[in-house]
C-alpha positions as CSV (number, residue, x, y, z in Angstrom):
1,X,0.0,0.0,0.0
2,X,1.8,3.2,-1.2
3,X,1.8,6.1,1.2
4,X,0.8,9.5,-0.2
5,X,2.5,11.4,2.6
6,X,6.2,11.7,2.2
7,X,8.3,11.8,5.4
8,X,10.4,14.6,3.9
9,X,9.0,17.5,2.0
10,X,10.0,17.9,-1.6
11,X,11.9,21.0,-2.8
12,X,8.8,22.7,-4.1
13,X,6.9,22.0,-0.8
14,X,9.9,23.3,1.2
15,X,9.8,26.5,-0.9
16,X,6.1,26.9,-0.4
17,X,6.4,26.4,3.4
18,X,9.2,28.9,3.7
19,X,7.3,31.5,1.7
20,X,4.2,30.9,3.8
21,X,6.2,31.3,7.0
22,X,7.8,34.5,5.8
23,X,4.4,35.9,4.8
24,X,2.9,35.0,8.2
25,X,5.8,36.6,10.0
26,X,5.4,39.7,7.9
27,X,1.8,40.0,9.1
28,X,2.9,40.2,12.8
29,X,6.0,42.5,12.5
30,X,5.3,46.1,13.5
31,X,5.1,48.5,10.6
32,X,6.9,51.8,10.9
33,X,4.9,54.9,9.8
34,X,7.1,57.8,8.8
35,X,5.5,61.2,9.2
36,X,7.0,64.7,9.2
37,X,6.7,64.9,13.0
38,X,8.4,61.6,13.6
39,X,11.3,62.4,11.3
40,X,12.0,65.7,13.1
41,X,11.8,64.2,16.7
42,X,13.3,61.0,18.1
43,X,10.9,58.1,18.3
44,X,8.9,58.1,21.6
45,X,9.1,55.1,23.9
46,X,5.8,53.3,23.9
47,X,6.0,52.6,27.6
48,X,6.3,56.3,28.4
49,X,3.0,57.0,26.7
50,X,0.4,58.7,28.8
51,X,-2.9,57.0,29.2
52,X,-5.9,58.6,27.5
53,X,-8.3,59.9,30.2
54,X,-11.6,61.4,29.2
55,X,-12.7,64.3,31.4
56,X,-15.9,63.9,33.3
57,X,-17.8,67.0,34.3
58,X,-21.5,66.9,34.9
59,X,-23.3,69.6,32.9
60,X,-26.2,69.6,35.4
61,X,-25.6,69.7,39.1
62,X,-26.6,66.5,40.9
63,X,-29.2,67.0,43.5
64,X,-29.8,64.5,46.3
65,X,-33.3,65.3,47.5
66,X,-35.5,62.8,49.3
67,X,-38.9,62.8,47.9
68,X,-41.7,61.8,50.2
69,X,-44.4,59.6,48.8
70,X,-47.9,61.0,49.1
71,X,-49.9,59.5,52.0
72,X,-52.5,58.1,49.7
73,X,-50.0,55.9,47.9
74,X,-48.9,54.3,51.1
75,X,-52.5,53.1,51.8
76,X,-53.0,51.7,48.4
77,X,-53.1,48.0,48.1
78,X,-50.8,47.1,45.2
79,X,-49.3,43.8,44.1
80,X,-47.9,41.7,46.9
81,X,-44.1,41.2,47.2
82,X,-43.3,37.4,47.4
83,X,-41.8,36.3,50.7
84,X,-38.7,35.1,48.8
85,X,-37.8,38.7,48.0
86,X,-37.8,40.0,51.6
87,X,-34.1,39.3,52.1
88,X,-33.3,41.0,48.9
89,X,-35.3,44.1,49.9
90,X,-33.5,44.2,53.2
91,X,-30.2,44.0,51.4
92,X,-31.1,46.8,48.9
93,X,-32.0,49.1,51.8
94,X,-28.9,48.0,53.7
95,X,-26.6,49.0,50.8
96,X,-28.1,52.4,50.1
97,X,-31.5,52.3,48.5
98,X,-34.3,54.2,50.3
99,X,-37.6,52.4,51.0
100,X,-39.5,54.6,48.5
101,X,-37.0,53.6,45.8
102,X,-37.4,49.9,46.6
103,X,-41.2,50.3,46.6
104,X,-40.9,51.9,43.1
105,X,-38.7,49.0,41.9
106,X,-41.3,46.5,43.0
107,X,-44.3,48.6,42.0
108,X,-45.8,48.6,45.5
109,X,-46.7,51.2,48.1
110,X,-43.9,52.5,50.3
111,X,-45.8,51.2,53.3
112,X,-45.4,47.6,52.1
113,X,-41.6,48.0,52.0
114,X,-41.7,49.7,55.5
115,X,-43.7,46.8,56.9
116,X,-41.2,44.3,55.5
117,X,-38.3,46.2,57.1
118,X,-40.1,46.3,60.5
119,X,-40.6,42.6,60.5
120,X,-36.9,41.9,60.3
């Protein structure tokens, strides 16, 4: 049974492999771009490059106002919060959300969240 694969590449195969290797290496070598600025000044060290930082300045001043929910919304009976969510609600309040914000998140009255927090 003759084997089609030769243990040693023929000359034309060796030439093709060498050319393919050179072309692949050429893809990954850094290309130098010559500009007028670069020719006048010495090449800058890449590690000395400053990181690009975008400025952040709010155009509108941030106001932190606490908005009280109307008394009528606290007495509304809205959708019930499942008991499985009580621990999550306590965690949200513990880590910075106000009860009215949590109530808005769940679509319930603020009084429902307050009662969950009192039960803890």
